[in-house]
C-alpha positions in Angstrom: 204.0 37.7 121.0 202.9 36.4 124.5 205.7 36.0 127.0 204.2 32.8 128.5 202.3 29.9 127.0 198.7 29.3 128.1 198.1 26.0 129.8 196.5 23.2 127.8 197.2 21.0 124.8 196.3 22.2 121.3 195.6 19.1 119.2 196.0 19.5 115.4 193.7 17.2 113.3 194.6 16.9 109.6 194.7 14.4 106.7 198.0 12.6 106.5 198.4 13.6 102.8 198.7 17.2 104.0 201.5 16.7 106.4 204.0 18.8 104.5 201.7 21.8 104.2 200.5 21.5 107.7 203.9 21.5 109.3 204.6 25.2 108.8 201.3 26.0 110.5 202.2 23.7 113.4 205.5 25.4 113.7 203.8 28.8 114.1 201.4 27.3 116.7 204.4 25.8 118.6 205.9 29.3 119.2 202.8 30.2 121.3 201.1 27.0 122.5 201.6 23.4 123.7 200.9 21.6 120.5 200.3 17.9 119.8 200.1 16.4 116.3 200.8 12.8 115.3 204.3 13.6 114.0 205.3 13.6 117.7 204.5 9.9 118.0 207.6 7.8 118.8 208.4 4.4 117.4 206.7 1.7 119.4 203.8 4.0 120.4 200.3 2.4 120.1 199.4 5.3 117.9 195.6 5.1 117.9 195.5 4.9 121.7 198.0 7.8 122.1 195.9 9.9 119.7 192.7 9.0 121.6 194.4 10.0 124.9 195.7 13.3 123.6 192.3 14.1 122.0 190.7 13.6 125.4 193.2 15.8 127.1 193.1 18.6 124.5 191.8 22.0 125.6 191.6 23.0 121.9 191.3 21.0 118.7 192.3 22.7 115.4 190.7 20.8 112.6 192.2 21.5 109.2 189.8 20.9 106.2 191.4 20.5 102.8 190.7 18.9 99.4 192.5 15.8 100.6 189.9 14.9 103.2 187.2 12.3 102.6 184.5 10.5 104.6 186.9 7.8 105.7 189.4 10.2 107.2 190.0 10.0 111.0 189.7 13.8 111.0 185.9 13.4 110.8 185.8 11.3 114.0 188.2 13.6 115.8 186.2 16.6 114.9 182.9 15.0 116.1 184.5 14.3 119.5 186.0 17.8 119.8 182.7 19.5 118.8 180.9 17.5 121.5 183.4 18.6 124.1 183.2 22.2 123.0 186.9 22.6 122.1 186.8 22.8 118.3 188.3 25.4 116.0 187.4 24.4 112.4 189.8 25.8 109.7 189.8 25.7 105.9 193.2 25.5 104.3 191.6 25.3 100.9 188.7 27.6 99.9 187.1 24.6 98.2 188.0 22.1 101.0 186.0 19.0 101.4 183.7 19.4 104.4 181.5 16.4 105.1 177.7 16.7 105.3 176.7 17.8 108.8 179.9 19.8 109.3 179.3 22.3 106.6 176.8 24.3 108.8 179.6 25.5 111.1 181.4 28.8 110.7 185.0 28.0 109.5 188.1 30.1 109.8 189.3 30.5 106.2 193.2 30.3 106.0 193.2 29.4 102.3 195.1 32.7 101.6 197.8 32.1 104.2 201.3 32.2 102.7 202.6 29.4 104.9 205.8 31.4 105.7 205.1 33.6 108.7 202.6 34.4 111.4 201.0 37.0 109.2 197.3 36.2 108.7 197.1 33.9 111.7 196.0 36.4 114.3 192.4 35.4 114.3 193.4 31.7 114.7 195.7 32.6 117.7 192.8 34.5 119.3 190.4 31.7 119.0 192.8 29.2 120.5 193.7 31.5 123.4 190.0 32.0 124.1 189.4 28.2 124.4 192.5 27.7 126.5 191.3 30.4 128.9 188.0 28.6 129.6 187.6 26.1 132.4 188.9 22.7 131.4 186.1 20.7 129.6 185.0 17.4 131.0 186.9 14.4 129.5 185.2 12.3 126.9 183.0 9.7 128.7 182.5 6.0 128.0 179.1 6.2 129.7 175.7 7.2 128.3 175.3 11.0 127.8 173.7 13.1 130.5 170.4 13.2 128.6 170.0 9.5 129.3 170.3 10.3 133.0 166.9 11.8 133.0 165.3 10.5 129.7 165.5 6.8 130.8 164.1 7.3 134.3 161.4 9.7 133.0 160.4 7.2 130.4 160.2 4.5 133.0 157.9 6.6 135.1 155.8 7.4 132.0 155.4 3.7 131.3 154.3 3.0 134.9 151.7 5.8 134.7 150.4 4.6 131.4 150.0 1.1 132.8 147.8 2.6 135.6 145.7 4.4 133.0 145.3 1.2 131.0 143.8 -0.4 134.1 141.4 2.6 134.4 140.4 2.2 130.8 139.9 -1.6 131.4 137.5 -0.9 134.2 135.6 1.4 131.9 135.5 -1.3 129.3 133.6 -3.6 131.7 130.8 -1.0 131.9 130.7 -0.7 128.1 130.6 -4.4 127.5 127.6 -4.8 129.8 125.8 -2.1 128.0 127.1 -2.6 124.4 128.5 0.9 124.3 130.9 2.6 121.8 133.7 0.1 122.2 135.5 1.4 119.1 136.6 4.5 120.9 138.1 2.5 123.7 139.9 0.2 121.2 141.3 3.2 119.3 142.5 4.8 122.6 144.4 1.6 123.5 145.8 1.5 120.0 147.4 4.9 120.5 149.1 3.6 123.7 150.1 0.4 122.0 151.7 2.3 119.1 153.7 4.4 121.6 155.0 1.4 123.5 155.8 -0.4 120.2 157.7 2.6 118.7 159.9 3.0 121.8 160.5 -0.7 122.0 161.5 -1.0 118.4 163.9 1.9 118.6 165.7 0.3 121.6 165.7 -3.1 119.9 167.3 -1.6 116.8 169.9 0.2 118.9 170.8 -3.0 120.9 170.7 -5.3 117.9 174.5 -5.2 117.3 175.4 -5.6 121.0 177.5 -8.7 120.2 180.6 -6.5 120.6 182.3 -3.4 119.2 183.6 -5.1 116.1 184.3 -3.5 112.7 181.0 -4.8 111.4 179.0 -2.8 113.9 180.2 0.5 112.4 177.8 0.5 109.5 174.9 -0.2 111.8 175.7 2.6 114.3 176.6 5.0 111.5 173.2 4.4 110.0 171.4 4.9 113.3 173.4 8.1 113.9 171.5 9.7 110.9 168.4 10.2 113.1 166.5 7.1 112.0 165.6 6.2 115.6 164.2 9.6 116.3 162.1 9.5 113.2 160.9 6.0 113.9 159.5 7.0 117.3 158.0 10.2 116.0 156.4 8.5 113.0 155.0 5.5 114.8 154.0 6.7 118.3 150.5 7.5 119.3 149.0 11.0 119.6 146.8 12.5 122.2 144.7 14.5 119.7 143.3 11.2 118.5 142.5 10.1 122.0 140.7 13.3 122.7 138.8 12.9 119.5 137.8 9.4 120.4 136.6 10.4 123.9 135.2 13.9 123.5 133.7 14.2 120.0 130.0 14.9 119.6 128.1 11.7 120.0 131.2 9.9 121.2 132.2 8.0 124.3 131.8 10.7 126.9 128.3 11.6 125.8 127.4 8.0 125.9 128.7 7.7 129.5 126.9 10.8 130.7 123.6 9.2 130.0 124.3 5.7 131.2 126.8 5.6 134.1 127.2 6.8 137.6 128.9 10.1 138.3 131.8 8.3 139.9 132.4 6.3 136.7 132.2 9.4 134.6 134.7 11.2 136.9 137.1 8.3 136.6 136.8 8.2 132.9 137.3 12.0 132.6 140.5 11.7 134.7 141.9 8.8 132.7 141.1 10.1 129.3 142.1 13.6 130.3 145.5 12.4 131.3 145.9 10.5 128.1 144.6 13.4 126.1 147.6 15.5 127.2 150.1 12.7 126.7 151.8 14.4 123.6 153.3 16.9 126.0 154.1 14.5 128.8 153.8 10.7 128.8 154.1 10.0 125.1 156.8 12.8 124.8 158.9 11.1 127.5 159.1 7.9 125.5 159.7 9.9 122.3 162.8 11.4 123.8 164.3 7.9 123.9 164.7 8.1 120.1 166.7 11.3 120.5 169.0 9.8 123.2 169.6 6.7 121.1 170.4 8.8 118.0 173.0 10.8 120.0 174.5 7.6 121.5 174.7 5.9 118.1 176.6 9.0 116.8 179.1 8.7 119.6 179.6 5.0 119.2 180.0 5.3 115.5 182.7 8.0 116.0 184.6 5.7 118.3 184.4 2.8 115.9 185.3 5.0 112.9 188.5 5.9 114.7 189.1 2.3 115.6 188.8 2.9 119.3 187.2 -0.5 119.8 187.6 -0.9 123.5 186.0 2.5 124.4 183.2 1.7 121.9 182.6 -1.7 123.6 182.5 -0.1 127.0 180.0 2.5 125.7 177.8 -0.2 124.1 177.8 -2.2 127.3 176.8 0.9 129.4 174.0 1.5 127.0 172.7 -2.1 127.3 172.8 -1.9 131.1 170.9 1.4 131.1 168.3 0.5 128.5 167.5 -3.1 129.2 165.4 -2.4 132.4 163.3 0.1 130.4 163.0 -2.4 127.5 161.8 -5.1 129.9 159.2 -2.7 131.4 158.0 -1.8 128.0 157.6 -5.5 127.2 155.7 -6.1 130.3 153.5 -3.1 129.6 152.8 -4.3 126.1 151.8 -7.7 127.5 149.4 -6.1 130.0 147.9 -4.0 127.2 147.5 -7.1 125.0 145.7 -9.0 127.8 143.4 -6.0 128.3 142.6 -5.8 124.6 142.0 -9.5 124.4 139.7 -9.5 127.4 137.7 -6.8 125.7 137.6 -8.6 122.4 140.0 -6.2 120.6 142.8 -7.0 118.2 145.8 -4.5 118.6 145.8 -2.1 115.7 142.4 -3.2 114.3 140.8 0.2 114.9 143.6 2.3 113.3 
């Protein structure tokens, strides 16, 4: 047995119905580690806040899955937070323990055969805990948007700005086509791809911000639904695609061939540059906006976790931070869509008509 305890709190997460069977395991852990479990709470403690504080401080979270767990258990929320901080040790106390969908893909330590009377059979658990405690302290759980938003939102903002410039280039080309009655359908279809990408990103942000009236109980269902990946799918399914733009511009007998025969080299060069940039947008401009769906899905997952464990104040702070970060991008998307609609109207197009 170690002569000294490693530093750091070991947080034990379990279903309250299992308290009696969990206590012998906690007693074994206490002989080696600094353990916190909710039996340590004192009368008068604001227990949910104390749990949240200890969970943030924990260097290791031992999550005990049993048949008594269910989707409403606070264990689920605690495990989500621990997994994101990289401090989770998932354990099965029952071989047929209830493991919620999404958690079943992890490798669990099986202690279903443990006698409950001695340290025999717990060596692997002790090793896993010591390994986590020996690592540098993880960053505390943040009430701000995740790091991904630190680059995804600015990159999306830059992408929208560049797409607006390209729309102006296409508008200039449209003037040439109108004078010569050229293949306007290709231009309309190209603008539709841009319109679809703007609209998909805007809709995802709108759905995420819809319940921003406050972190009340009623918002849990909304954010839990968004956490399932619906925002990522929305953007992926509805955004535009560069392959279609390339087809509109470069196909045999298409727009470029028409321009070669009827415009000045400088106009053709500008068209090649604008459509060439748009034709690679799947890997760049459109992709930047698509990542917003992923960021929003991750953020909805975090907010749902906080709400599920009734951490209403941290959830409210998190939602407010998301609103502050996302609203400038949403306003820019709205402005870009207005610009695009004006361009389409000036060229006689109806958004989406060519699709």
